All heavy atoms as a GROMACS GRO file, in nm:
protein
  622
    1MET      N    1   0.086  -0.116  -0.003
    1MET     CA    2   0.001   0.000   0.002
    1MET      C    3   0.092   0.124   0.002
    1MET      O    4   0.166   0.153   0.094
    1MET     CB    5  -0.091  -0.004   0.121
    1MET     CG    6  -0.180   0.108   0.137
    1MET     SD    7  -0.287   0.070   0.280
    1MET     CE    8  -0.410   0.187   0.257
    2PRO      N    9   0.085   0.214  -0.108
    2PRO     CA   10   0.168   0.328  -0.109
    2PRO      C   11   0.126   0.435  -0.011
    2PRO      O   12   0.013   0.442   0.028
    2PRO     CB   13   0.159   0.372  -0.257
    2PRO     CG   14   0.025   0.313  -0.302
    2PRO     CD   15   0.006   0.193  -0.223
    3GLU      N   16   0.227   0.509   0.042
    3GLU     CA   17   0.196   0.626   0.128
    3GLU      C   18   0.122   0.740   0.049
    3GLU      O   19   0.150   0.762  -0.062
    3GLU     CB   20   0.324   0.679   0.184
    3GLU     CG   21   0.385   0.590   0.284
    3GLU     CD   22   0.499   0.661   0.360
    3GLU    OE1   23   0.495   0.787   0.368
    3GLU    OE2   24   0.584   0.591   0.400
    4ASP      N   25   0.028   0.794   0.123
    4ASP     CA   26  -0.048   0.901   0.059
    4ASP      C   27   0.025   1.029   0.082
    4ASP      O   28   0.051   1.076   0.196
    4ASP     CB   29  -0.185   0.908   0.139
    4ASP     CG   30  -0.274   1.014   0.077
    4ASP    OD1   31  -0.234   1.085  -0.012
    4ASP    OD2   32  -0.381   1.027   0.137
    5PRO      N   33   0.072   1.096  -0.023
    5PRO     CA   34   0.151   1.220  -0.011
    5PRO      C   35   0.075   1.336   0.060
    5PRO      O   36   0.129   1.412   0.139
    5PRO     CB   37   0.193   1.262  -0.145
    5PRO     CG   38   0.112   1.170  -0.242
    5PRO     CD   39   0.052   1.066  -0.163
    6VAL      N   40  -0.051   1.343   0.044
    6VAL     CA   41  -0.130   1.446   0.098
    6VAL      C   42  -0.134   1.420   0.253
    6VAL      O   43  -0.115   1.514   0.337
    6VAL     CB   44  -0.271   1.450   0.047
    6VAL    CG1   45  -0.357   1.551   0.120
    6VAL    CG2   46  -0.276   1.489  -0.106
    7ALA      N   47  -0.164   1.299   0.295
    7ALA     CA   48  -0.163   1.260   0.438
    7ALA      C   49  -0.024   1.289   0.501
    7ALA      O   50  -0.023   1.336   0.614
    7ALA     CB   51  -0.205   1.121   0.456
    8HIS      N   52   0.074   1.246   0.424
    8HIS     CA   53   0.213   1.266   0.482
    8HIS      C   54   0.249   1.420   0.499
    8HIS      O   55   0.301   1.459   0.592
    8HIS     CB   56   0.317   1.203   0.387
    8HIS     CG   57   0.453   1.209   0.439
    8HIS    ND1   58   0.496   1.128   0.543
    8HIS    CD2   59   0.560   1.276   0.394
    8HIS    CE1   60   0.622   1.157   0.561
    8HIS    NE2   61   0.664   1.246   0.479
    9SER      N   62   0.204   1.497   0.407
    9SER     CA   63   0.225   1.641   0.411
    9SER      C   64   0.149   1.706   0.527
    9SER      O   65   0.196   1.797   0.601
    9SER     CB   66   0.180   1.709   0.274
    9SER     OG   67   0.185   1.848   0.290
   10GLU      N   68   0.028   1.661   0.538
   10GLU     CA   69  -0.062   1.707   0.658
   10GLU      C   70  -0.001   1.670   0.784
   10GLU      O   71  -0.002   1.755   0.882
   10GLU     CB   72  -0.210   1.651   0.635
   10GLU     CG   73  -0.287   1.711   0.530
   10GLU     CD   74  -0.313   1.862   0.550
   10GLU    OE1   75  -0.344   1.901   0.666
   10GLU    OE2   76  -0.302   1.935   0.449
   11LEU      N   77   0.037   1.549   0.791
   11LEU     CA   78   0.106   1.504   0.920
   11LEU      C   79   0.229   1.582   0.948
   11LEU      O   80   0.251   1.630   1.070
   11LEU     CB   81   0.137   1.353   0.908
   11LEU     CG   82   0.202   1.287   1.028
   11LEU    CD1   83   0.114   1.311   1.151
   11LEU    CD2   84   0.233   1.146   1.007
   12ALA      N   85   0.309   1.615   0.848
   12ALA     CA   86   0.435   1.697   0.868
   12ALA      C   87   0.392   1.843   0.914
   12ALA      O   88   0.454   1.895   1.005
   12ALA     CB   89   0.512   1.702   0.739
   13ALA      N   90   0.285   1.890   0.856
   13ALA     CA   91   0.245   2.026   0.898
   13ALA      C   92   0.190   2.029   1.041
   13ALA      O   93   0.224   2.116   1.113
   13ALA     CB   94   0.135   2.076   0.802
   14LEU      N   95   0.120   1.929   1.076
   14LEU     CA   96   0.067   1.919   1.213
   14LEU      C   97   0.180   1.904   1.316
   14LEU      O   98   0.178   1.962   1.417
   14LEU     CB   99  -0.026   1.805   1.224
   14LEU     CG  100  -0.175   1.824   1.163
   14LEU    CD1  101  -0.256   1.697   1.167
   14LEU    CD2  102  -0.239   1.936   1.236
   15THR      N  103   0.275   1.818   1.280
   15THR     CA  104   0.396   1.796   1.373
   15THR      C  105   0.467   1.930   1.384
   15THR      O  106   0.511   1.966   1.495
   15THR     CB  107   0.483   1.687   1.312
   15THR    OG1  108   0.410   1.564   1.292
   15THR    CG2  109   0.600   1.670   1.399
   16ARG      N  110   0.488   2.002   1.276
   16ARG     CA  111   0.562   2.120   1.277
   16ARG      C  112   0.489   2.229   1.366
   16ARG      O  113   0.548   2.293   1.452
   16ARG     CB  114   0.578   2.181   1.133
   16ARG     CG  115   0.684   2.285   1.122
   16ARG     CD  116   0.710   2.319   0.973
   16ARG     NE  117   0.600   2.327   0.881
   16ARG     CZ  118   0.564   2.231   0.790
   16ARG    NH1  119   0.639   2.123   0.783
   16ARG    NH2  120   0.460   2.241   0.719
   17ARG      N  121   0.355   2.236   1.347
   17ARG     CA  122   0.277   2.334   1.431
   17ARG      C  123   0.283   2.289   1.576
   17ARG      O  124   0.292   2.380   1.673
   17ARG     CB  125   0.133   2.334   1.381
   17ARG     CG  126   0.120   2.425   1.267
   17ARG     CD  127  -0.029   2.459   1.236
   17ARG     NE  128  -0.089   2.333   1.168
   17ARG     CZ  129  -0.217   2.328   1.142
   17ARG    NH1  130  -0.296   2.421   1.166
   17ARG    NH2  131  -0.252   2.218   1.079
   18PHE      N  132   0.272   2.162   1.608
   18PHE     CA  133   0.279   2.114   1.748
   18PHE      C  134   0.414   2.151   1.804
   18PHE      O  135   0.423   2.201   1.920
   18PHE     CB  136   0.262   1.960   1.751
   18PHE     CG  137   0.285   1.902   1.892
   18PHE    CD1  138   0.186   1.909   1.978
   18PHE    CD2  139   0.408   1.843   1.922
   18PHE    CE1  140   0.205   1.860   2.103
   18PHE    CE2  141   0.428   1.788   2.045
   18PHE     CZ  142   0.323   1.795   2.142
   19GLU      N  143   0.526   2.134   1.734
   19GLU     CA  144   0.656   2.167   1.783
   19GLU      C  145   0.668   2.318   1.808
   19GLU      O  146   0.731   2.354   1.907
   19GLU     CB  147   0.769   2.119   1.685
   19GLU     CG  148   0.779   1.963   1.692
   19GLU     CD  149   0.868   1.907   1.580
   19GLU    OE1  150   0.909   1.986   1.498
   19GLU    OE2  151   0.891   1.784   1.582
   20GLU      N  152   0.614   2.396   1.719
   20GLU     CA  153   0.623   2.542   1.733
   20GLU      C  154   0.550   2.588   1.856
   20GLU      O  155   0.594   2.669   1.937
   20GLU     CB  156   0.561   2.613   1.603
   20GLU     CG  157   0.651   2.601   1.490
   20GLU     CD  158   0.576   2.662   1.359
   20GLU    OE1  159   0.461   2.690   1.369
   20GLU    OE2  160   0.649   2.656   1.250
   21VAL      N  161   0.422   2.538   1.878
   21VAL     CA  162   0.345   2.567   1.996
   21VAL      C  163   0.419   2.518   2.125
   21VAL      O  164   0.425   2.591   2.223
   21VAL     CB  165   0.207   2.504   1.983
   21VAL    CG1  166   0.137   2.512   2.118
   21VAL    CG2  167   0.124   2.573   1.875
   22THR      N  168   0.478   2.403   2.115
   22THR     CA  169   0.551   2.348   2.234
   22THR      C  170   0.667   2.441   2.268
   22THR      O  171   0.684   2.476   2.384
   22THR     CB  172   0.604   2.207   2.207
   22THR    OG1  173   0.489   2.122   2.180
   22THR    CG2  174   0.680   2.155   2.326
   23GLU      N  175   0.742   2.483   2.166
   23GLU     CA  176   0.854   2.581   2.188
   23GLU      C  177   0.810   2.710   2.248
   23GLU      O  178   0.871   2.764   2.339
   23GLU     CB  179   0.930   2.606   2.058
   23GLU     CG  180   1.012   2.484   2.020
   23GLU     CD  181   1.084   2.501   1.881
   23GLU    OE1  182   1.082   2.624   1.829
   23GLU    OE2  183   1.130   2.410   1.826
   24LYS      N  184   0.691   2.760   2.199
   24LYS     CA  185   0.631   2.885   2.241
   24LYS      C  186   0.596   2.874   2.392
   24LYS      O  187   0.625   2.954   2.470
   24LYS     CB  188   0.512   2.934   2.158
   24LYS     CG  189   0.452   3.057   2.197
   24LYS     CD  190   0.333   3.091   2.115
   24LYS     CE  191   0.269   3.217   2.167
   24LYS     NZ  192   0.143   3.244   2.095
   25HIS      N  193   0.534   2.762   2.424
   25HIS     CA  194   0.486   2.739   2.561
   25HIS      C  195   0.605   2.725   2.653
   25HIS      O  196   0.604   2.773   2.768
   25HIS     CB  197   0.399   2.614   2.574
   25HIS     CG  198   0.260   2.638   2.522
   25HIS    ND1  199   0.178   2.534   2.494
   25HIS    CD2  200   0.193   2.746   2.485
   25HIS    CE1  201   0.069   2.580   2.450
   25HIS    NE2  202   0.072   2.706   2.444
   26ASP      N  203   0.717   2.657   2.604
   26ASP     CA  204   0.840   2.647   2.692
   26ASP      C  205   0.898   2.782   2.709
   26ASP      O  206   0.938   2.811   2.828
   26ASP     CB  207   0.938   2.558   2.621
   26ASP     CG  208   0.896   2.410   2.621
   26ASP    OD1  209   0.807   2.378   2.693
   26ASP    OD2  210   0.958   2.327   2.547
   27ARG      N  211   0.903   2.870   2.618
   27ARG     CA  212   0.953   3.004   2.626
   27ARG      C  213   0.868   3.089   2.728
   27ARG      O  214   0.924   3.148   2.821
   27ARG     CB  215   0.963   3.077   2.499
   27ARG     CG  216   1.077   3.041   2.412
   27ARG     CD  217   1.098   3.139   2.290
   27ARG     NE  218   0.975   3.161   2.214
   27ARG     CZ  219   0.935   3.083   2.116
   27ARG    NH1  220   1.005   2.983   2.081
   27ARG    NH2  221   0.822   3.113   2.049
   28GLU      N  222   0.730   3.075   2.707
   28GLU     CA  223   0.654   3.154   2.801
   28GLU      C  224   0.659   3.098   2.939
   28GLU      O  225   0.653   3.173   3.037
   28GLU     CB  226   0.511   3.146   2.744
   28GLU     CG  227   0.485   3.225   2.621
   28GLU     CD  228   0.347   3.212   2.560
   28GLU    OE1  229   0.275   3.121   2.601
   28GLU    OE2  230   0.323   3.286   2.459
   29PHE      N  231   0.668   2.967   2.957
   29PHE     CA  232   0.684   2.913   3.092
   29PHE      C  233   0.816   2.963   3.154
   29PHE      O  234   0.817   2.994   3.281
   29PHE     CB  235   0.688   2.760   3.084
   29PHE     CG  236   0.700   2.697   3.219
   29PHE    CD1  237   0.598   2.687   3.310
   29PHE    CD2  238   0.828   2.645   3.255
   29PHE    CE1  239   0.614   2.629   3.433
   29PHE    CE2  240   0.840   2.578   3.384
   29PHE     CZ  241   0.737   2.573   3.470
   30GLY      N  242   0.924   2.974   3.079
   30GLY     CA  243   1.049   3.021   3.130
   30GLY      C  244   1.032   3.164   3.176
   30GLY      O  245   1.089   3.201   3.278
   31ILE      N  246   0.962   3.249   3.101
   31ILE     CA  247   0.938   3.382   3.138
   31ILE      C  248   0.861   3.396   3.266
   31ILE      O  249   0.887   3.465   3.358
   31ILE     CB  250   0.868   3.462   3.026
   31ILE    CG1  251   0.964   3.475   2.898
   31ILE    CG2  252   0.819   3.592   3.065
   31ILE    CD1  253   0.899   3.526   2.778
   32ILE      N  254   0.751   3.323   3.271
   32ILE     CA  255   0.663   3.315   3.394
   32ILE      C  256   0.743   3.269   3.512
   32ILE      O  257   0.742   3.331   3.626
   32ILE     CB  258   0.542   3.226   3.375
   32ILE    CG1  259   0.445   3.292   3.276
   32ILE    CG2  260   0.468   3.198   3.498
   32ILE    CD1  261   0.334   3.203   3.223
   33LYS      N  262   0.830   3.165   3.498
   33LYS     CA  263   0.908   3.112   3.608
   33LYS      C  264   1.012   3.220   3.658
   33LYS      O  265   1.024   3.243   3.771
   33LYS     CB  266   0.987   2.989   3.560
   33LYS     CG  267   1.055   2.921   3.668
   33LYS     CD  268   1.124   2.793   3.614
   33LYS     CE  269   1.205   2.728   3.719
   33LYS     NZ  270   1.274   2.609   3.662
   34SER      N  271   1.063   3.295   3.564
   34SER     CA  272   1.160   3.402   3.596
   34SER      C  273   1.082   3.511   3.671
   34SER      O  274   1.136   3.566   3.766
   34SER     CB  275   1.222   3.459   3.464
   34SER     OG  276   1.297   3.565   3.494
   35ASP      N  277   0.968   3.548   3.623
   35ASP     CA  278   0.884   3.649   3.690
   35ASP      C  279   0.846   3.617   3.828
   35ASP      O  280   0.850   3.692   3.927
   35ASP     CB  281   0.756   3.684   3.612
   35ASP     CG  282   0.791   3.758   3.478
   35ASP    OD1  283   0.907   3.807   3.460
   35ASP    OD2  284   0.698   3.767   3.390
   36LEU      N  285   0.816   3.489   3.848
   36LEU     CA  286   0.775   3.436   3.979
   36LEU      C  287   0.896   3.440   4.076
   36LEU      O  288   0.886   3.476   4.193
   36LEU     CB  289   0.718   3.294   3.975
   36LEU     CG  290   0.574   3.278   3.919
   36LEU    CD1  291   0.543   3.132   3.907
   36LEU    CD2  292   0.481   3.355   4.013
   37THR      N  293   1.012   3.410   4.020
   37THR     CA  294   1.134   3.418   4.105
   37THR      C  295   1.154   3.567   4.150
   37THR      O  296   1.191   3.585   4.268
   37THR     CB  297   1.259   3.366   4.030
   37THR    OG1  298   1.231   3.228   3.989
   37THR    CG2  299   1.384   3.377   4.112
   38ALA      N  300   1.138   3.657   4.057
   38ALA     CA  301   1.156   3.804   4.091
   38ALA      C  302   1.055   3.847   4.195
   38ALA      O  303   1.083   3.918   4.288
   38ALA     CB  304   1.142   3.892   3.965
   39VAL      N  305   0.930   3.798   4.189
   39VAL     CA  306   0.833   3.827   4.280
   39VAL      C  307   0.851   3.776   4.415
   39VAL      O  308   0.847   3.838   4.525
   39VAL     CB  309   0.686   3.774   4.232
   39VAL    CG1  310   0.586   3.783   4.344
   39VAL    CG2  311   0.639   3.861   4.114
   40ARG      N  312   0.912   3.649   4.422
   40ARG     CA  313   0.945   3.588   4.552
   40ARG      C  314   1.067   3.670   4.616
   40ARG      O  315   1.057   3.690   4.738
   40ARG     CB  316   1.001   3.450   4.530
   40ARG     CG  317   0.894   3.347   4.503
   40ARG     CD  318   0.948   3.207   4.495
   40ARG     NE  319   0.848   3.111   4.457
   40ARG     CZ  320   0.852   3.029   4.358
   40ARG    NH1  321   0.962   3.028   4.282
   40ARG    NH2  322   0.757   2.948   4.328
   41LEU      N  323   1.161   3.717   4.538
   41LEU     CA  324   1.268   3.801   4.594
   41LEU      C  325   1.204   3.927   4.649
   41LEU      O  326   1.247   3.974   4.764
   41LEU     CB  327   1.374   3.831   4.486
   41LEU     CG  328   1.461   3.709   4.438
   41LEU    CD1  329   1.546   3.748   4.327
   41LEU    CD2  330   1.536   3.662   4.561
   42GLN      N  331   1.114   3.993   4.576
   42GLN     CA  332   1.054   4.116   4.624
   42GLN      C  333   0.977   4.095   4.749
   42GLN      O  334   0.976   4.178   4.843
   42GLN     CB  335   0.968   4.177   4.516
   42GLN     CG  336   1.043   4.229   4.398
   42GLN     CD  337   0.956   4.288   4.288
   42GLN    OE1  338   0.838   4.260   4.288
   42GLN    NE2  339   1.017   4.352   4.185
   43ILE      N  340   0.904   3.982   4.759
   43ILE     CA  341   0.826   3.956   4.877
   43ILE      C  342   0.921   3.935   5.002
   43ILE      O  343   0.891   3.981   5.113
   43ILE     CB  344   0.739   3.830   4.858
   43ILE    CG1  345   0.624   3.864   4.766
   43ILE    CG2  346   0.691   3.772   4.992
   43ILE    CD1  347   0.539   3.751   4.725
   44GLY      N  348   1.038   3.870   4.976
   44GLY     CA  349   1.138   3.846   5.078
   44GLY      C  350   1.186   3.986   5.126
   44GLY      O  351   1.198   4.002   5.249
   45ASN      N  352   1.210   4.078   5.038
   45ASN     CA  353   1.257   4.209   5.075
   45ASN      C  354   1.152   4.277   5.160
   45ASN      O  355   1.181   4.355   5.252
   45ASN     CB  356   1.298   4.290   4.951
   45ASN     CG  357   1.424   4.240   4.888
   45ASN    OD1  358   1.507   4.173   4.945
   45ASN    ND2  359   1.441   4.275   4.760
   46LEU      N  360   1.032   4.268   5.116
   46LEU     CA  361   0.914   4.332   5.182
   46LEU      C  362   0.907   4.274   5.322
   46LEU      O  363   0.882   4.346   5.421
   46LEU     CB  364   0.783   4.315   5.101
   46LEU     CG  365   0.773   4.399   4.978
   46LEU    CD1  366   0.645   4.367   4.908
   46LEU    CD2  367   0.772   4.556   5.016
   47ASP      N  368   0.917   4.145   5.332
   47ASP     CA  369   0.913   4.081   5.467
   47ASP      C  370   1.018   4.140   5.562
   47ASP      O  371   0.993   4.164   5.680
   47ASP     CB  372   0.928   3.933   5.462
   47ASP     CG  373   0.804   3.863   5.407
   47ASP    OD1  374   0.694   3.920   5.422
   47ASP    OD2  375   0.812   3.741   5.369
   48GLN      N  376   1.140   4.158   5.506
   48GLN     CA  377   1.244   4.216   5.590
   48GLN      C  378   1.214   4.357   5.631
   48GLN      O  379   1.237   4.400   5.749
   48GLN     CB  380   1.375   4.210   5.514
   48GLN     CG  381   1.433   4.073   5.492
   48GLN     CD  382   1.556   4.072   5.409
   48GLN    OE1  383   1.591   4.175   5.352
   48GLN    NE2  384   1.623   3.959   5.411
   49LYS      N  385   1.164   4.433   5.546
   49LYS     CA  386   1.121   4.573   5.581
   49LYS      C  387   1.014   4.576   5.675
   49LYS      O  388   1.019   4.657   5.769
   49LYS     CB  389   1.087   4.644   5.449
   49LYS     CG  390   1.199   4.676   5.357
   49LYS     CD  391   1.158   4.749   5.231
   49LYS     CE  392   1.272   4.771   5.141
   49LYS     NZ  393   1.235   4.841   5.016
   50VAL      N  394   0.912   4.485   5.662
   50VAL     CA  395   0.805   4.483   5.765
   50VAL      C  396   0.857   4.444   5.900
   50VAL      O  397   0.813   4.503   6.004
   50VAL     CB  398   0.690   4.387   5.717
   50VAL    CG1  399   0.592   4.358   5.831
   50VAL    CG2  400   0.617   4.447   5.597
   51GLU      N  401   0.947   4.348   5.909
   51GLU     CA  402   1.004   4.304   6.031
   51GLU      C  403   1.084   4.420   6.095
   51GLU      O  404   1.070   4.448   6.217
   51GLU     CB  405   1.099   4.187   6.016
   51GLU     CG  406   1.019   4.057   5.986
   51GLU     CD  407   1.116   3.944   5.946
   51GLU    OE1  408   1.236   3.956   5.969
   51GLU    OE2  409   1.061   3.840   5.908
   52ALA      N  410   1.162   4.494   6.017
   52ALA     CA  411   1.232   4.607   6.068
   52ALA      C  412   1.144   4.717   6.113
   52ALA      O  413   1.168   4.774   6.230
   52ALA     CB  414   1.325   4.671   5.965
   53LEU      N  415   1.031   4.744   6.052
   53LEU     CA  416   0.925   4.840   6.088
   53LEU      C  417   0.862   4.801   6.217
   53LEU      O  418   0.842   4.880   6.311
   53LEU     CB  419   0.829   4.856   5.977
   53LEU     CG  420   0.725   4.969   5.998
   53LEU    CD1  421   0.794   5.107   6.020
   53LEU    CD2  422   0.633   4.982   5.876
   54ASP      N  423   0.824   4.670   6.230
   54ASP     CA  424   0.773   4.621   6.360
   54ASP      C  425   0.870   4.639   6.470
   54ASP      O  426   0.815   4.683   6.579
   54ASP     CB  427   0.739   4.467   6.344
   54ASP     CG  428   0.612   4.439   6.262
   54ASP    OD1  429   0.532   4.528   6.248
   54ASP    OD2  430   0.590   4.322   6.219
   55ALA      N  431   0.990   4.617   6.451
   55ALA     CA  432   1.094   4.641   6.558
   55ALA      C  433   1.100   4.783   6.599
   55ALA      O  434   1.102   4.816   6.722
   55ALA     CB  435   1.226   4.583   6.520
   56LYS      N  436   1.092   4.870   6.504
   56LYS     CA  437   1.098   5.008   6.529
   56LYS      C  438   0.976   5.057   6.603
   56LYS      O  439   0.980   5.143   6.700
   56LYS     CB  440   1.113   5.094   6.401
   56LYS     CG  441   1.135   5.237   6.419
   56LYS     CD  442   1.157   5.310   6.288
   56LYS     CE  443   1.189   5.458   6.311
   56LYS     NZ  444   1.216   5.523   6.186
   57ILE      N  445   0.857   5.005   6.567
   57ILE     CA  446   0.739   5.039   6.630
   57ILE      C  447   0.736   4.995   6.778
   57ILE      O  448   0.698   5.067   6.868
   57ILE     CB  449   0.608   4.988   6.557
   57ILE    CG1  450   0.585   5.069   6.425
   57ILE    CG2  451   0.489   4.985   6.641
   57ILE    CD1  452   0.487   4.990   6.336
   58ASP      N  453   0.790   4.873   6.797
   58ASP     CA  454   0.796   4.814   6.938
   58ASP      C  455   0.891   4.904   7.026
   58ASP      O  456   0.851   4.934   7.137
   58ASP     CB  457   0.850   4.679   6.930
   58ASP     CG  458   0.751   4.573   6.877
   58ASP    OD1  459   0.634   4.606   6.864
   58ASP    OD2  460   0.792   4.460   6.839
   59ARG      N  461   1.000   4.951   6.967
   59ARG     CA  462   1.086   5.039   7.046
   59ARG      C  463   1.025   5.168   7.075
   59ARG      O  464   1.031   5.223   7.184
   59ARG     CB  465   1.223   5.067   6.963
   59ARG     CG  466   1.322   4.956   6.968
   59ARG     CD  467   1.452   4.992   6.906
   59ARG     NE  468   1.448   5.057   6.781
   59ARG     CZ  469   1.451   5.001   6.661
   59ARG    NH1  470   1.463   4.865   6.660
   59ARG    NH2  471   1.442   5.065   6.547
   60ASN      N  472   0.955   5.225   6.978
   60ASN     CA  473   0.879   5.353   6.999
   60ASN      C  474   0.767   5.340   7.104
   60ASN      O  475   0.756   5.426   7.185
   60ASN     CB  476   0.824   5.410   6.868
   60ASN     CG  477   0.933   5.460   6.778
   60ASN    OD1  478   1.052   5.484   6.818
   60ASN    ND2  479   0.897   5.480   6.651
   61GLN      N  480   0.696   5.227   7.098
   61GLN     CA  481   0.590   5.213   7.197
   61GLN      C  482   0.654   5.196   7.336
   61GLN      O  483   0.596   5.246   7.438
   61GLN     CB  484   0.510   5.080   7.159
   61GLN     CG  485   0.418   5.109   7.046
   61GLN     CD  486   0.343   4.980   7.002
   61GLN    OE1  487   0.383   4.868   7.035
   61GLN    NE2  488   0.230   5.000   6.932
   62ALA      N  489   0.762   5.120   7.345
   62ALA     CA  490   0.830   5.108   7.475
   62ALA      C  491   0.874   5.242   7.535
   62ALA      O  492   0.863   5.265   7.649
   62ALA     CB  493   0.946   5.011   7.452
   63GLN      N  494   0.925   5.322   7.448
   63GLN     CA  495   0.966   5.454   7.494
   63GLN      C  496   0.848   5.543   7.536
   63GLN      O  497   0.852   5.612   7.634
   63GLN     CB  498   1.039   5.541   7.379
   63GLN     CG  499   1.175   5.494   7.347
   63GLN     CD  500   1.242   5.571   7.242
   63GLN    OE1  501   1.176   5.602   7.131
   63GLN    NE2  502   1.372   5.608   7.258
   64ILE      N  503   0.735   5.534   7.457
   64ILE     CA  504   0.612   5.605   7.501
   64ILE      C  505   0.573   5.554   7.640
   64ILE      O  506   0.532   5.637   7.727
   64ILE     CB  507   0.506   5.593   7.394
   64ILE    CG1  508   0.549   5.667   7.263
   64ILE    CG2  509   0.374   5.636   7.440
   64ILE    CD1  510   0.461   5.638   7.145
   65ILE      N  511   0.570   5.429   7.654
   65ILE     CA  512   0.521   5.368   7.783
   65ILE      C  513   0.618   5.409   7.894
   65ILE      O  514   0.561   5.450   8.006
   65ILE     CB  515   0.504   5.217   7.774
   65ILE    CG1  516   0.393   5.175   7.680
   65ILE    CG2  517   0.494   5.156   7.910
   65ILE    CD1  518   0.390   5.030   7.644
   66GLU      N  519   0.742   5.413   7.865
   66GLU     CA  520   0.837   5.461   7.971
   66GLU      C  521   0.819   5.605   8.008
   66GLU      O  522   0.811   5.644   8.124
   66GLU     CB  523   0.977   5.441   7.923
   66GLU     CG  524   1.083   5.477   8.024
   66GLU     CD  525   1.226   5.450   7.970
   66GLU    OE1  526   1.238   5.365   7.881
   66GLU    OE2  527   1.313   5.521   8.014
   67LEU      N  528   0.795   5.693   7.905
   67LEU     CA  529   0.772   5.832   7.935
   67LEU      C  530   0.641   5.855   8.014
   67LEU      O  531   0.636   5.941   8.103
   67LEU     CB  532   0.772   5.915   7.808
   67LEU     CG  533   0.911   5.923   7.734
   67LEU    CD1  534   0.902   5.981   7.590
   67LEU    CD2  535   1.011   6.003   7.819
   68LEU      N  536   0.539   5.782   7.972
   68LEU     CA  537   0.408   5.806   8.037
   68LEU      C  538   0.416   5.752   8.182
   68LEU      O  539   0.358   5.809   8.267
   68LEU     CB  540   0.305   5.725   7.961
   68LEU     CG  541   0.260   5.788   7.823
   68LEU    CD1  542   0.160   5.694   7.751
   68LEU    CD2  543   0.191   5.919   7.847
   69THR      N  544   0.489   5.639   8.204
   69THR     CA  545   0.508   5.590   8.338
   69THR      C  546   0.575   5.690   8.424
   69THR      O  547   0.543   5.717   8.541
   69THR     CB  548   0.584   5.464   8.329
   69THR    OG1  549   0.518   5.362   8.249
   69THR    CG2  550   0.604   5.400   8.474
   70GLN      N  551   0.676   5.765   8.369
   70GLN     CA  552   0.748   5.867   8.442
   70GLN      C  553   0.657   5.983   8.475
   70GLN      O  554   0.673   6.051   8.579
   70GLN     CB  555   0.876   5.917   8.367
   70GLN     CG  556   0.979   5.811   8.351
   70GLN     CD  557   1.090   5.856   8.261
   70GLN    OE1  558   1.092   5.967   8.214
   70GLN    NE2  559   1.185   5.770   8.231
   71LEU      N  560   0.564   6.011   8.397
   71LEU     CA  561   0.472   6.130   8.415
   71LEU      C  562   0.364   6.099   8.514
   71LEU      O  563   0.301   6.186   8.572
   71LEU     CB  564   0.408   6.170   8.280
   71LEU     CG  565   0.506   6.239   8.178
   71LEU    CD1  566   0.436   6.263   8.050
   71LEU    CD2  567   0.561   6.370   8.240
   72VAL      N  568   0.329   5.964   8.530
   72VAL     CA  569   0.219   5.936   8.617
   72VAL      C  570   0.259   5.977   8.766
   72VAL      O  571   0.365   5.963   8.815
   72VAL     CB  572   0.200   5.780   8.624
   72VAL    CG1  573   0.095   5.738   8.734
   72VAL    CG2  574   0.143   5.740   8.484
   73GLY      N  575   0.166   6.044   8.829
   73GLY     CA  576   0.187   6.091   8.966
   73GLY      C  577   0.250   6.232   8.973
   73GLY      O  578   0.262   6.282   9.088
   74GLN      N  579   0.304   6.284   8.868
   74GLN     CA  580   0.357   6.420   8.875
   74GLN      C  581   0.255   6.516   8.862
   74GLN      O  582   0.149   6.501   8.794
   74GLN     CB  583   0.459   6.441   8.754
   74GLN     CG  584   0.593   6.361   8.772
   74GLN     CD  585   0.692   6.402   8.665
   74GLN    OE1  586   0.663   6.494   8.582
   74GLN    NE2  587   0.801   6.338   8.659
   75ARG      N  588   0.264   6.627   8.938
   75ARG     CA  589   0.172   6.739   8.938
   75ARG      C  590   0.200   6.819   8.810
   75ARG      O  591   0.304   6.852   8.778
   75ARG     CB  592   0.183   6.822   9.057
   75ARG     CG  593   0.141   6.742   9.185
   75ARG     CD  594   0.153   6.826   9.304
   75ARG     NE  595   0.105   6.965   9.293
   75ARG     CZ  596   0.125   7.056   9.380
   75ARG    NH1  597   0.204   7.038   9.483
   75ARG    NH2  598   0.077   7.178   9.354
   76PRO      N  599   0.090   6.853   8.734
   76PRO     CA  600   0.106   6.928   8.619
   76PRO      C  601   0.166   7.065   8.638
   76PRO      O  602   0.240   7.114   8.555
   76PRO     CB  603  -0.036   6.946   8.561
   76PRO     CG  604  -0.134   6.876   8.646
   76PRO     CD  605  -0.053   6.815   8.765
   77ASP      N  606   0.146   7.133   8.759
   77ASP     CA  607   0.190   7.259   8.781
   77ASP      C  608   0.342   7.259   8.841
   77ASP      O  609   0.397   7.359   8.874
   77ASP     CB  610   0.107   7.338   8.869
   77ASP     CG  611   0.083   7.270   9.001
   77ASP    OD1  612   0.120   7.154   9.018
   77ASP    OD2  613   0.013   7.334   9.081
   78ALA      N  614   0.390   7.141   8.861
   78ALA     CA  615   0.525   7.124   8.925
   78ALA      C  616   0.639   7.143   8.826
   78ALA      O  617   0.747   7.158   8.864
   78ALA     CB  618   0.537   6.982   8.986
   79GLY      N  619   0.612   7.137   8.696
   79GLY     CA  620   0.713   7.146   8.593
   79GLY      C  621   0.800   7.262   8.591
   79GLY      O  622   0.914   7.281   8.570
   0.00000   0.00000   0.00000
């Protein structure tokens, strides 16, 4: 049974299109993976900044409490 040239041509075209789409998806996946890595790094940086801000807020609150504690019991006109 001889091969059908039309079927062979169609199969080659479909294979070529499949390979092109696969390559495109691989490239897009690589881009997305790279973008996700960048987002993870940015989130890590934000986490560090939030932790530093929390520590600063805690120090400021401690200072406020200390100052208020010192003021308790003092007469306002004694200053």
